[in-house]
PDB file of N, CA, C and O in Angstrom:
ATOM      1  N   MET A   1      -8.363   7.280   4.589  1.00  0.00           N
ATOM      2  CA  MET A   1      -7.306   7.872   3.503  1.00  0.00           C
ATOM      3  C   MET A   1      -6.817   8.644   3.945  1.00  0.00           C
ATOM      4  O   MET A   1      -7.370   9.491   4.647  1.00  0.00           O
ATOM      5  N   THR A   2      -5.357   8.595   3.619  1.00  0.00           N
ATOM      6  CA  THR A   2      -4.580  10.066   3.837  1.00  0.00           C
ATOM      7  C   THR A   2      -3.367  10.116   2.796  1.00  0.00           C
ATOM      8  O   THR A   2      -2.570   9.331   2.282  1.00  0.00           O
ATOM      9  N   VAL A   3      -3.595  11.136   2.779  1.00  0.00           N
ATOM     10  CA  VAL A   3      -2.137  11.567   1.730  1.00  0.00           C
ATOM     11  C   VAL A   3      -1.188  12.147   2.465  1.00  0.00           C
ATOM     12  O   VAL A   3      -1.748  12.888   3.273  1.00  0.00           O
ATOM     13  N   THR A   4      -0.089  12.176   2.581  1.00  0.00           N
ATOM     14  CA  THR A   4       1.385  12.873   3.181  1.00  0.00           C
ATOM     15  C   THR A   4       2.556  13.331   2.767  1.00  0.00           C
ATOM     16  O   THR A   4       3.266  12.389   2.416  1.00  0.00           O
ATOM     17  N   TYR A   5       3.063  14.341   2.654  1.00  0.00           N
ATOM     18  CA  TYR A   5       4.015  14.803   1.590  1.00  0.00           C
ATOM     19  C   TYR A   5       4.725  15.269   2.534  1.00  0.00           C
ATOM     20  O   TYR A   5       4.212  15.918   3.446  1.00  0.00           O
ATOM     21  N   ASP A   6       6.443  14.931   2.449  1.00  0.00           N
ATOM     22  CA  ASP A   6       7.214  16.170   2.823  1.00  0.00           C
ATOM     23  C   ASP A   6       8.639  16.175   1.745  1.00  0.00           C
ATOM     24  O   ASP A   6       8.502  15.833   0.570  1.00  0.00           O
ATOM     25  N   GLU A   7       9.873  16.563   2.251  1.00  0.00           N
ATOM     26  CA  GLU A   7      10.601  16.931   1.356  1.00  0.00           C
ATOM     27  C   GLU A   7      11.319  15.837   0.685  1.00  0.00           C
ATOM     28  O   GLU A   7      12.194  16.135  -0.128  1.00  0.00           O
ATOM     29  N   HIS A   8      11.065  14.670   0.919  1.00  0.00           N
ATOM     30  CA  HIS A   8      11.222  13.516   0.139  1.00  0.00           C
ATOM     31  C   HIS A   8      10.278  12.618  -0.623  1.00  0.00           C
ATOM     32  O   HIS A   8      10.613  11.545  -1.125  1.00  0.00           O
ATOM     33  N   GLY A   9       9.476  12.969  -0.653  1.00  0.00           N
ATOM     34  CA  GLY A   9       7.868  12.589  -1.374  1.00  0.00           C
ATOM     35  C   GLY A   9       6.994  12.278  -0.399  1.00  0.00           C
ATOM     36  O   GLY A   9       6.922  12.761   0.731  1.00  0.00           O
ATOM     37  N   ALA A  10       6.329  11.439  -0.904  1.00  0.00           N
ATOM     38  CA  ALA A  10       4.580  11.289  -1.065  1.00  0.00           C
ATOM     39  C   ALA A  10       4.601   9.999  -0.374  1.00  0.00           C
ATOM     40  O   ALA A  10       5.437   9.112  -0.544  1.00  0.00           O
ATOM     41  N   ARG A  11       3.427   9.978   0.556  1.00  0.00           N
ATOM     42  CA  ARG A  11       2.965   8.364   0.949  1.00  0.00           C
ATOM     43  C   ARG A  11       1.541   8.448   1.380  1.00  0.00           C
ATOM     44  O   ARG A  11       0.963   9.376   1.945  1.00  0.00           O
ATOM     45  N   LEU A  12       1.099   7.290   0.998  1.00  0.00           N
ATOM     46  CA  LEU A  12      -0.880   7.327   1.022  1.00  0.00           C
ATOM     47  C   LEU A  12      -0.460   6.009   1.571  1.00  0.00           C
ATOM     48  O   LEU A  12       0.439   5.190   1.377  1.00  0.00           O
ATOM     49  N   GLN A  13      -1.693   6.187   2.481  1.00  0.00           N
ATOM     50  CA  GLN A  13      -2.256   5.290   3.547  1.00  0.00           C
ATOM     51  C   GLN A  13      -3.908   4.876   3.089  1.00  0.00           C
ATOM     52  O   GLN A  13      -4.723   5.771   2.862  1.00  0.00           O
ATOM     53  N   VAL A  14      -4.161   3.856   3.021  1.00  0.00           N
ATOM     54  CA  VAL A  14      -5.477   3.700   3.043  1.00  0.00           C
ATOM     55  C   VAL A  14      -5.445   1.678   4.365  1.00  0.00           C
ATOM     56  O   VAL A  14      -4.692   0.708   4.451  1.00  0.00           O
ATOM     57  N   VAL A  15      -6.590   2.077   4.952  1.00  0.00           N
ATOM     58  CA  VAL A  15      -7.072   1.801   6.198  1.00  0.00           C
ATOM     59  C   VAL A  15      -8.636   1.454   6.133  1.00  0.00           C
ATOM     60  O   VAL A  15      -9.547   2.176   5.728  1.00  0.00           O
ATOM     61  N   ASP A  16      -8.696   0.173   6.635  1.00  0.00           N
ATOM     62  CA  ASP A  16      -9.943  -0.690   6.513  1.00  0.00           C
ATOM     63  C   ASP A  16     -10.387  -1.492   7.291  1.00  0.00           C
ATOM     64  O   ASP A  16      -9.748  -2.535   7.429  1.00  0.00           O
ATOM     65  N   ASN A  17     -11.345  -1.340   7.895  1.00  0.00           N
ATOM     66  CA  ASN A  17     -11.506  -2.643   9.339  1.00  0.00           C
ATOM     67  C   ASN A  17     -12.179  -3.493   9.113  1.00  0.00           C
ATOM     68  O   ASN A  17     -13.190  -3.735   9.771  1.00  0.00           O
ATOM     69  N   GLY A  18     -11.665  -4.367   7.819  1.00  0.00           N
ATOM     70  CA  GLY A  18     -12.561  -5.569   7.418  1.00  0.00           C
ATOM     71  C   GLY A  18     -11.695  -6.551   7.754  1.00  0.00           C
ATOM     72  O   GLY A  18     -10.562  -6.240   8.121  1.00  0.00           O
ATOM     73  N   THR A  19     -12.069  -7.810   7.686  1.00  0.00           N
ATOM     74  CA  THR A  19     -11.797  -9.010   7.762  1.00  0.00           C
ATOM     75  C   THR A  19     -10.043  -9.573   7.511  1.00  0.00           C
ATOM     76  O   THR A  19      -9.587 -10.531   8.135  1.00  0.00           O
ATOM     77  N   GLY A  20      -9.408  -8.944   6.713  1.00  0.00           N
ATOM     78  CA  GLY A  20      -8.280  -8.641   6.082  1.00  0.00           C
ATOM     79  C   GLY A  20      -8.410  -9.868   5.270  1.00  0.00           C
ATOM     80  O   GLY A  20      -9.519 -10.401   5.240  1.00  0.00           O
ATOM     81  N   PHE A  21      -7.214 -10.509   4.456  1.00  0.00           N
ATOM     82  CA  PHE A  21      -6.845 -11.259   3.468  1.00  0.00           C
ATOM     83  C   PHE A  21      -5.435 -11.583   4.017  1.00  0.00           C
ATOM     84  O   PHE A  21      -4.839 -10.791   4.748  1.00  0.00           O
ATOM     85  N   ALA A  22      -4.746 -13.196   3.504  1.00  0.00           N
ATOM     86  CA  ALA A  22      -3.773 -13.565   3.566  1.00  0.00           C
ATOM     87  C   ALA A  22      -3.197 -13.397   2.155  1.00  0.00           C
ATOM     88  O   ALA A  22      -3.521 -13.843   1.054  1.00  0.00           O
ATOM     89  N   ALA A  23      -2.527 -12.843   2.457  1.00  0.00           N
ATOM     90  CA  ALA A  23      -0.478 -12.625   1.316  1.00  0.00           C
ATOM     91  C   ALA A  23      -1.219 -13.484  -0.076  1.00  0.00           C
ATOM     92  O   ALA A  23      -1.247 -13.110  -1.248  1.00  0.00           O
ATOM     93  N   ALA A  24      -1.755 -14.683   0.501  1.00  0.00           N
ATOM     94  CA  ALA A  24      -1.746 -15.559  -0.946  1.00  0.00           C
ATOM     95  C   ALA A  24      -2.563 -15.358  -2.098  1.00  0.00           C
ATOM     96  O   ALA A  24      -2.586 -15.724  -3.273  1.00  0.00           O
ATOM     97  N   ASP A  25      -3.498 -14.344  -1.006  1.00  0.00           N
ATOM     98  CA  ASP A  25      -4.563 -14.328  -2.048  1.00  0.00           C
ATOM     99  C   ASP A  25      -4.668 -12.883  -2.707  1.00  0.00           C
ATOM    100  O   ASP A  25      -5.691 -12.352  -3.139  1.00  0.00           O
ATOM    101  N   GLU A  26      -3.079 -12.251  -2.682  1.00  0.00           N
ATOM    102  CA  GLU A  26      -2.977 -11.382  -3.636  1.00  0.00           C
ATOM    103  C   GLU A  26      -3.033 -11.413  -5.116  1.00  0.00           C
ATOM    104  O   GLU A  26      -2.098 -12.082  -5.557  1.00  0.00           O
ATOM    105  N   GLY A  27      -3.678 -11.003  -5.890  1.00  0.00           N
ATOM    106  CA  GLY A  27      -4.353 -10.675  -6.929  1.00  0.00           C
ATOM    107  C   GLY A  27      -3.911  -9.481  -7.763  1.00  0.00           C
ATOM    108  O   GLY A  27      -3.247  -8.521  -7.372  1.00  0.00           O
ATOM    109  N   PHE A  28      -4.649  -9.827  -9.615  1.00  0.00           N
ATOM    110  CA  PHE A  28      -3.571  -9.157 -10.482  1.00  0.00           C
ATOM    111  C   PHE A  28      -3.451  -7.091 -10.095  1.00  0.00           C
ATOM    112  O   PHE A  28      -2.726  -6.231 -10.595  1.00  0.00           O
ATOM    113  N   GLY A  29      -4.855  -6.988  -8.696  1.00  0.00           N
ATOM    114  CA  GLY A  29      -4.675  -5.425  -8.958  1.00  0.00           C
ATOM    115  C   GLY A  29      -3.408  -5.554  -7.964  1.00  0.00           C
ATOM    116  O   GLY A  29      -2.274  -5.197  -8.287  1.00  0.00           O
ATOM    117  N   LEU A  30      -3.766  -6.139  -6.654  1.00  0.00           N
ATOM    118  CA  LEU A  30      -2.230  -5.804  -5.442  1.00  0.00           C
ATOM    119  C   LEU A  30      -0.677  -5.617  -6.908  1.00  0.00           C
ATOM    120  O   LEU A  30      -0.088  -4.567  -7.163  1.00  0.00           O
ATOM    121  N   ALA A  31      -0.444  -6.915  -7.535  1.00  0.00           N
ATOM    122  CA  ALA A  31       0.632  -6.836  -8.347  1.00  0.00           C
ATOM    123  C   ALA A  31       1.051  -5.806  -9.122  1.00  0.00           C
ATOM    124  O   ALA A  31       2.194  -5.404  -9.342  1.00  0.00           O
ATOM    125  N   GLY A  32      -0.300  -5.312  -9.624  1.00  0.00           N
ATOM    126  CA  GLY A  32       0.081  -4.399 -10.271  1.00  0.00           C
ATOM    127  C   GLY A  32       0.476  -2.699 -10.011  1.00  0.00           C
ATOM    128  O   GLY A  32       1.133  -1.802 -10.539  1.00  0.00           O
ATOM    129  N   LEU A  33      -0.411  -2.942  -8.817  1.00  0.00           N
ATOM    130  CA  LEU A  33       0.058  -1.806  -7.705  1.00  0.00           C
ATOM    131  C   LEU A  33       0.895  -1.896  -7.452  1.00  0.00           C
ATOM    132  O   LEU A  33       1.359  -0.756  -7.437  1.00  0.00           O
ATOM    133  N   ARG A  34       2.054  -2.983  -7.000  1.00  0.00           N
ATOM    134  CA  ARG A  34       3.790  -3.180  -6.548  1.00  0.00           C
ATOM    135  C   ARG A  34       4.188  -2.588  -7.593  1.00  0.00           C
ATOM    136  O   ARG A  34       4.415  -1.383  -7.697  1.00  0.00           O
ATOM    137  N   GLU A  35       4.329  -3.723  -8.730  1.00  0.00           N
ATOM    138  CA  GLU A  35       4.453  -2.829 -10.226  1.00  0.00           C
ATOM    139  C   GLU A  35       4.973  -1.432 -10.278  1.00  0.00           C
ATOM    140  O   GLU A  35       6.124  -1.127  -9.966  1.00  0.00           O
ATOM    141  N   ARG A  36       3.920  -0.480 -10.752  1.00  0.00           N
ATOM    142  CA  ARG A  36       3.526   0.515 -10.631  1.00  0.00           C
ATOM    143  C   ARG A  36       4.433   1.263  -9.717  1.00  0.00           C
ATOM    144  O   ARG A  36       4.898   2.302 -10.184  1.00  0.00           O
ATOM    145  N   VAL A  37       4.711   0.998  -8.734  1.00  0.00           N
ATOM    146  CA  VAL A  37       5.204   1.484  -7.272  1.00  0.00           C
ATOM    147  C   VAL A  37       6.566   1.549  -7.599  1.00  0.00           C
ATOM    148  O   VAL A  37       7.192   2.609  -7.589  1.00  0.00           O
ATOM    149  N   ARG A  38       7.192   0.141  -7.974  1.00  0.00           N
ATOM    150  CA  ARG A  38       8.455  -0.296  -7.801  1.00  0.00           C
ATOM    151  C   ARG A  38       9.293   0.630  -9.135  1.00  0.00           C
ATOM    152  O   ARG A  38      10.480   0.942  -9.039  1.00  0.00           O
ATOM    153  N   LEU A  39       8.438   0.976 -10.337  1.00  0.00           N
ATOM    154  CA  LEU A  39       8.946   1.878 -11.353  1.00  0.00           C
ATOM    155  C   LEU A  39       9.161   3.191 -11.324  1.00  0.00           C
ATOM    156  O   LEU A  39       9.632   3.917 -12.199  1.00  0.00           O
ATOM    157  N   ALA A  40       8.530   3.609  -9.547  1.00  0.00           N
ATOM    158  CA  ALA A  40       8.744   4.735  -9.683  1.00  0.00           C
ATOM    159  C   ALA A  40       9.589   4.990  -8.442  1.00  0.00           C
ATOM    160  O   ALA A  40      10.016   6.084  -8.074  1.00  0.00           O
ATOM    161  N   ARG A  41       9.671   4.433  -8.165  1.00  0.00           N
ATOM    162  CA  ARG A  41      11.326   3.795  -7.166  1.00  0.00           C
ATOM    163  C   ARG A  41      10.524   3.636  -5.616  1.00  0.00           C
ATOM    164  O   ARG A  41      11.239   3.845  -4.637  1.00  0.00           O
ATOM    165  N   GLY A  42       9.406   3.359  -5.427  1.00  0.00           N
ATOM    166  CA  GLY A  42       8.533   3.825  -3.866  1.00  0.00           C
ATOM    167  C   GLY A  42       8.765   1.876  -3.643  1.00  0.00           C
ATOM    168  O   GLY A  42       9.193   0.900  -4.259  1.00  0.00           O
ATOM    169  N   THR A  43       8.022   2.318  -2.080  1.00  0.00           N
ATOM    170  CA  THR A  43       7.780   1.069  -1.748  1.00  0.00           C
ATOM    171  C   THR A  43       5.493   0.782  -1.131  1.00  0.00           C
ATOM    172  O   THR A  43       4.674   1.607  -0.726  1.00  0.00           O
ATOM    173  N   VAL A  44       5.435   0.034  -1.262  1.00  0.00           N
ATOM    174  CA  VAL A  44       4.296  -0.756  -1.138  1.00  0.00           C
ATOM    175  C   VAL A  44       4.256  -1.779   0.847  1.00  0.00           C
ATOM    176  O   VAL A  44       4.811  -2.872   0.964  1.00  0.00           O
ATOM    177  N   ALA A  45       3.720  -1.279   1.739  1.00  0.00           N
ATOM    178  CA  ALA A  45       3.277  -2.156   2.003  1.00  0.00           C
ATOM    179  C   ALA A  45       1.994  -2.619   3.159  1.00  0.00           C
ATOM    180  O   ALA A  45       1.155  -1.940   3.751  1.00  0.00           O
ATOM    181  N   ILE A  46       2.282  -4.034   3.154  1.00  0.00           N
ATOM    182  CA  ILE A  46       0.342  -3.945   3.441  1.00  0.00           C
ATOM    183  C   ILE A  46       0.498  -4.944   4.722  1.00  0.00           C
ATOM    184  O   ILE A  46       1.260  -5.876   4.976  1.00  0.00           O
ATOM    185  N   ASP A  47      -0.603  -4.299   5.423  1.00  0.00           N
ATOM    186  CA  ASP A  47      -0.911  -5.327   7.028  1.00  0.00           C
ATOM    187  C   ASP A  47      -2.256  -5.537   7.419  1.00  0.00           C
ATOM    188  O   ASP A  47      -3.040  -4.712   7.888  1.00  0.00           O
ATOM    189  N   SER A  48      -2.405  -6.553   7.209  1.00  0.00           N
ATOM    190  CA  SER A  48      -3.254  -7.916   7.014  1.00  0.00           C
ATOM    191  C   SER A  48      -3.338  -8.180   8.578  1.00  0.00           C
ATOM    192  O   SER A  48      -2.486  -8.428   9.432  1.00  0.00           O
ATOM    193  N   SER A  49      -5.318  -7.957   8.610  1.00  0.00           N
ATOM    194  CA  SER A  49      -5.304  -9.016   9.797  1.00  0.00           C
ATOM    195  C   SER A  49      -6.697  -9.355   9.869  1.00  0.00           C
ATOM    196  O   SER A  49      -7.370  -9.096   8.872  1.00  0.00           O
ATOM    197  N   ALA A  50      -7.259  -9.887  10.861  1.00  0.00           N
ATOM    198  CA  ALA A  50      -8.800 -10.032  11.162  1.00  0.00           C
ATOM    199  C   ALA A  50      -9.622  -8.908  11.713  1.00  0.00           C
ATOM    200  O   ALA A  50     -10.843  -8.750  11.722  1.00  0.00           O
ATOM    201  N   ARG A  51      -8.329  -7.927  12.317  1.00  0.00           N
ATOM    202  CA  ARG A  51      -8.626  -6.386  12.820  1.00  0.00           C
ATOM    203  C   ARG A  51      -9.072  -5.662  11.418  1.00  0.00           C
ATOM    204  O   ARG A  51     -10.172  -5.116  11.331  1.00  0.00           O
ATOM    205  N   GLY A  52      -7.829  -5.705   9.959  1.00  0.00           N
ATOM    206  CA  GLY A  52      -8.707  -5.165   9.021  1.00  0.00           C
ATOM    207  C   GLY A  52      -7.139  -5.170   8.086  1.00  0.00           C
ATOM    208  O   GLY A  52      -6.272  -6.038   8.182  1.00  0.00           O
ATOM    209  N   THR A  53      -7.100  -3.983   7.220  1.00  0.00           N
ATOM    210  CA  THR A  53      -5.580  -3.993   5.820  1.00  0.00           C
ATOM    211  C   THR A  53      -5.448  -2.607   6.280  1.00  0.00           C
ATOM    212  O   THR A  53      -6.386  -1.895   6.638  1.00  0.00           O
ATOM    213  N   VAL A  54      -3.721  -2.155   6.230  1.00  0.00           N
ATOM    214  CA  VAL A  54      -3.525  -1.108   6.394  1.00  0.00           C
ATOM    215  C   VAL A  54      -2.259  -1.238   4.817  1.00  0.00           C
ATOM    216  O   VAL A  54      -1.192  -1.849   4.774  1.00  0.00           O
ATOM    217  N   LEU A  55      -2.867  -0.495   3.833  1.00  0.00           N
ATOM    218  CA  LEU A  55      -2.015   0.016   2.511  1.00  0.00           C
ATOM    219  C   LEU A  55      -1.402   1.146   2.798  1.00  0.00           C
ATOM    220  O   LEU A  55      -2.056   2.188   2.831  1.00  0.00           O
ATOM    221  N   THR A  56      -0.305   1.140   3.007  1.00  0.00           N
ATOM    222  CA  THR A  56       1.019   1.760   2.777  1.00  0.00           C
ATOM    223  C   THR A  56       1.691   2.432   1.855  1.00  0.00           C
ATOM    224  O   THR A  56       2.830   2.029   2.090  1.00  0.00           O
ATOM    225  N   VAL A  57       1.798   3.251   0.878  1.00  0.00           N
ATOM    226  CA  VAL A  57       2.544   3.273  -0.645  1.00  0.00           C
ATOM    227  C   VAL A  57       3.317   4.865  -0.647  1.00  0.00           C
ATOM    228  O   VAL A  57       2.725   5.939  -0.539  1.00  0.00           O
ATOM    229  N   GLY A  58       5.186   4.607  -0.843  1.00  0.00           N
ATOM    230  CA  GLY A  58       5.225   5.625  -0.422  1.00  0.00           C
ATOM    231  C   GLY A  58       6.547   5.935  -1.805  1.00  0.00           C
ATOM    232  O   GLY A  58       7.375   5.165  -2.292  1.00  0.00           O
ATOM    233  N   VAL A  59       6.334   6.952  -2.004  1.00  0.00           N
ATOM    234  CA  VAL A  59       6.933   7.448  -3.308  1.00  0.00           C
ATOM    235  C   VAL A  59       8.218   8.557  -3.195  1.00  0.00           C
ATOM    236  O   VAL A  59       8.109   9.426  -2.330  1.00  0.00           O
ATOM    237  N   PRO A  60       9.314   8.545  -3.968  1.00  0.00           N
ATOM    238  CA  PRO A  60      10.587   8.963  -3.734  1.00  0.00           C
ATOM    239  C   PRO A  60      10.090  10.904  -4.659  1.00  0.00           C
ATOM    240  O   PRO A  60      10.216  10.795  -5.879  1.00  0.00           O
ATOM    241  N   TRP A  61       9.772  11.913  -4.363  1.00  0.00           N
ATOM    242  CA  TRP A  61      10.132  12.935  -5.427  1.00  0.00           C
ATOM    243  C   TRP A  61      11.362  12.702  -6.850  1.00  0.00           C
ATOM    244  O   TRP A  61      11.562  13.618  -7.648  1.00  0.00           O
TER     245      TRP A  61
END
């Protein structure tokens, strides 16, 4: 997990090396995360494959 920030906002990135998941498997947890980040005018990006998952959240100041 890394957290970075600059004059525009903050970015959180969580990386794992598990088996990944299909977008259709997204449950209430990720849906709730997306909603909270949207309310903060931020972005959520998820890249998931058989090699693992990268979740990136960006929120402006």
